[in-house]
N, C-alpha and C positions, 0 to 999 in steps of 0.2 A: 779559284780566288787567289789573289796575291797574298803571300804569307805575312807581309809586314803588318798591315792593318788587322787582318784576321787573327794572326798570331798574338798581336798585342791585346785584342779584345778577349780572346780566349784566356790569355794569361791573367786577365783581370776578372775572370769568372763569368763573362758574358757568353751567351749562346748564339751561335751563327745559324741563320736559316738554311735549311737543306732543301734545295730545289731539284735535286738530282735523283730522287727516289724515296726520300725519307721525310717529306714535308706535306703540308696541306695541299699544295698545288698538284701533287701526285695523286691525290684522291679523285678529283674529277677526271684526271687522265686515266685512272683505273676504270672509272665508269664508262668512259668512251671506249676503252679497249675491250671491256666485257661485252659491249654491244656492237663491236666491229666498226666503230666510228672514229677511232683514233688514227691520226695521220702522222707522217714522219716529223712534222714540225711541232708536234705536241710534246710536252714534257713526258718523261718516262712514267710508267705506272709505279705504284708502291712496290719497292724491291723486296720488302720483307713479307708481303702478303702471301699466305699459303695458297698456291694455285688450286688446291682441292676445294677451297671455299667458293670458288667461282664455277666449279663444274656443274653444268646443267642449270645455271641461274637464269631465270626469266624476269625477275624483278629485283631491283636494288632500291633499298630505302636508306637514305642518309638523313640522320637527325643531327642538326647542329645545335648544341647546347652552348649558347653564348656565354663566354667567360669561364667555362669549366676546364681549367688547366689540369695537367697531369697530376701535380701534387694535390690539388683539391679533390680530385676523384679518389685518389688513394686514401686521403684523410676521411672523406665522407663514407667510403666503404668500411674503413676501420671503426668508425663511430656507429655503424648500423643504420645510417640515414638513408641508404639506397640499397635495400635488400635484393630487389630484382637485379640491379646491375651487379651486385655482389655475386649472385648466382651465375651470371654470364661471365664474370671475371673468374670464378671458380672453374667454369667450363673451359675458359681459355687456358688456364693453368694445366688442365687435364688434356688439352687439345681435343676437346669434344665438340667438333664442328664450331669452334670459336677461337678467336685470336686477339690478343692485345698488342698493339704496336706503339712504341714510343716515337713520336714524331715532333716536328717543329712547325710553328706557324710561319707566316711571311714576316717581312720587315718593311715598315713598322708593324708591331704586333697589335693590330687594331681591327675593329669590326668592318669599317668601310672598305679597307683593303682586302681583308680575308673573304668577305662575302663576294666581292667582285671576282676574286680568284676562284672561289668554289663554283661560281656560275659561268666561268669562262675557261678554266684550265690555263690561265695565264698569270704571270707574276705581276706585282704592282707596277714595275717599270713598263710593262706592256699595256695593261688596261688603264692605268692612270689614276685610279681611285686610291691615292697613295696614303692618305691620312684622313682623320675625321674632319679636320679643318685644312683646306688648301686654298692658296691664292690662285684664282683662275684668271689669266690675262684676258680671256674672251669676255668676261663679265666685269673685270676690274674690281673684284670683290673677294674677300676671304669667304669661303663657301663651306657650308656643312654638306659633306659629300654623300651622305645617305639620301638626302632629299634634294640635293643641288639647289639650295636656297641660301640667302644671306646668313652668315654665321651669327650675327647679332640678334636674330629673331628665332623663336622656337618653331614657328611654322612658316609655310609659304615656300614655293619653289619658283625658279625661273620659268619652269614649264607650265605654270599656271597661265602663262601667255600661250594661247592655243596656236599661235603662229610658229612656236618653237617646238620641234619634235625632239624629245630626248634621245631617240635612236640615232640622230645625226651626230651626237656627241660621244657615242660609244665607239671606242677605238678598236675593239676586237669583238668577234661574234660570240654568242653564248653557246654553251654545250646543249641547251634545250633545243635550239634550232637545228643543231647538227644531229641530235638524236631523232628528232621528229622527221628529218629528211631521210633517216635510215629506217623509218617505220616504227620507231620506239615511242610509245606514249610517254609524255613528260608532265609531271605535276609539281606544283609548288604549294605547300601547306604553310601558311603564315597568317599573322593577325590581319583582320580586315583592314585596319588602318594603313597597312603597307601596300594595299592593292594598287593604288595609283601613285605611289611614290616613284621618284625618278629612278632609284636603283632597280625596282621591279620592271619599270617600262624600258630601261636600257638593257638589262641583262637577263631577263627571264620572260620576255613578252611572248615567246612561242609556247610556253608551258601553259597548261590549264591551271588556273589559280583557284585554290580551295581555301577560303578565308575562315577564320574563327574569331569569335568575340572574346570568349573566356579562355584562358590558357589551358584549362582542363579539357577543352574540346580539341586540342591538337591531336591527342591520341585517338579520339573518336574519329576524326577525319582520316587518319592513317588506317585505322581498323576498317573503316568503310571501304577504302580503296582496296585493301587486301581481300576483304570478303566479297565485294561486288565485282571486282575486276571489270570495270567499265570498258577496258581495252580488250576484253576477251582473252583469247589464249596468247595474244601477242606479248612482246616484251614491254617493260615499263620501268621508268625511273621516278622515284618519289623523293622530293626534298622537303624536309619539315624543320621548322625553326622554333626554338624555345628561348625566350628572352630573359626570364626572371632571375636566373642565377647572376647574370651580369649586373642587372639593376640592383639586386641586393648587395652584391659585393662592392659596388661603387658607394652605396649609401651607408652600409654597415660594416664593411670589411670582409675579406675573402674567407675568414674563419669564423664568421658570426653565426649565431643561431638562425638568423634570417636566411642566410645562404643555405644552411642545412634544411630549412623548411622548404625553400624553393626546389632544392635538389630532390627532396622527398616527393614533391609534387610531380616533378619530371619522372621520377622512378615509377610512381603509380601510373602515370600516363603510359609509359612504355610497357609496363606489365599488362595493362588492359588492352593495349594495341597489339603487342607482340608476344605476350606470355601465353603459355599453354598451347603453343603451336609447335608440333614436332618439326625437326629440320626438314625443309621442303625445298622449293625452287626459288626462295627469296633470300637475299643477303641483306641483313640489317647492319648498318654502320653508325655508331655514335662517335661524334668528334666535337671539336671546339674550334673557335676562331682564335682564341688566345686564353691565357690565364690571367691572374691578378697578382700584383704586388700590394702588400698592405702599406698604405701611406697615411701620414699623420697630418690632418688638416691644420693643426697648429703650427706646422713647419712648412706650410705652403709658401712658395716663392711667387710673389705677385709681380709678374713682369708687366702687366697692363698698366700698373701705376708707376712704373719706372720711367720717370721723366727724362733721365739722362740717356736711356737706351733709345727711346723713340726717334730722336733726331739722327741716329746712326743707321736707321733702317730705311730701305727704299719702299717697302710694302709693309702692311701691318703684320703682327705676329701670326703664325699659323702652326700647323702640325698637331702635336699631341701634348698632354700635360707631362708626359715622360720623355718627349722628343720634340723640342721646339725648333721650328723652321725659321731661320733668320735671313731674310732677303736683305742683303747689304752690299754696299760698295766699300765698306770699311771693316772687313772681317777681323783684322788684327785689333782694331780699336774696340769692337764689340766684345771680342774674347777678353781683352784686358779689363774692360769695364765689369763684365760678369764675374771674372775671377776675383776682382777686388771686392765687389759687392757681396758675393757668396763664395768664399774660398772653399775649394774642394767639392762644391756641390755638383758641378757639371763635368761630363766627359765631352770634349769638343771634337766634332767630326766634320771633316771637309767633304762637301758634296761630291766633288770629283773623285776623291779617294773612295767614297762609298760606292759610286757608280763603277769604278774600276775594279773594286773588290767583288762586285756582283751582289751586293747586299739587297738592292732593290729588285733583283732578278735579272732577266736577260732581255735582249732586243734593243731597239733604238732608244737611247736615253733622253731624247728630246723632251718628252713630257716631264721627266724628272727635273730637267733644268728649268722648265717653266714653273713647276709647282712646288719645288723644294728649294729653300734658300741656300745661298752659297755656304753658309755655316749652319750646322745642326748642334744643338746643345742637349745632350741626353742626361737624364737623371736616373739614379738607382737608390738603393736602400729604401728609406721611408719618405723620400722627397718627391714632390710633384710641383708643377708650375701653373699659375693662372695665366692663360694666354688670350682668352676672349671672354668678354662679358656678354652673356646671353639674356636679353631683356633686362639688362642691368644687374644680373645675378652672377656672383662668383661661385663657381663650383668648388666645394670643399669636400672632396671625396676621401673615403677611407680605404678605397681600393682603386688602383689605377693600372694602366697598361700602355703600351706603345713603345716601351724600351726593350732591352735585350737581356734582362735577367732571366734565370731559369724559370722563375714563377710566371713570367709573362710569355715566354717563348715556347715552353714545352707543353704539348697537347697530346691527349690520348686518341688513338684510332682503335675502337673496339668493334670487331666484326664478328657476326655469328649468323648461322643459317636458321631460317624461320620457315 
């Protein structure tokens, strides 16, 4: 990465994504490598992972705890909210068939981009699911990228039209298809409501989908797979998703008792699914897509209602509440206006400089140029912006992500043998 932009960001306390062995993208690359499916064009595996943890592994279980950042996990452990994970963390400190790795997520630090990365072993610049809200030229709409539907509505997808196949819009293959082609069984354990969502159909169609209605059933599904081994003696990959910590952090703040309660629920799920099993041929990995910064809803910057900004934009606002994408032919005027309206609130980033610095990842940057505005306005401290009204509602979150603070970017990768 060029030192000018990266050096400036680091000097200001921001965290740079690591795509070269210490980041989220390197976790699926590790899964591919463990099962002999990694190729030369894949990112490298996790450089810090103890090779001994992979010896004799026949199954890998990855649990994605949405929103569980590095700092949050440490605080939850210290408070006693996650006793089972506390035991695993103690094992990691003793190097007892367990390890804790400090990693970074992708940029922007958001679920839509991170989940696509986990399912493809590709960076946002390659897979194109760059932010929660993106302008898609092919639909001429700002789009909610998890379901690929109009951003202004809570439900509905472009792919409700049966003539449109979401797989045609996937820019890179999934790791599930690659594993299955190698004879590895692949499973996705997620809420039933995600079964037919665009993200599932685009990036994990080759996996066997095991849905659950109640979050307490996630661990039940994982335990059933480990106990029954429907794939027999063959190798298997299990991906499981837990949503509640992220939801609680958005609504109540990342250090709220509601987050602690959700984390305790996850902890109990993991104990029931994975506890009491001596180290065997399964590697369990807990990680996150991002962390959360505490944001003050009373200090929300409402860009939707900025009548002076709208005429300067070519397309509507998109991106993240902490990283606004501004599609404009008048970048200097946009920057001047925002600096005057909210002095010192934004860090302005030029799209081409971000691409050159490798912050969106690697590969052809054409999709970034389509979906990311010429100017990006990043927020930190306790500020976030309103960029889209969804069913007329302004989100006033107490926890936000998408930016580059340590709270948002740093994630744990906790691995242990089961």
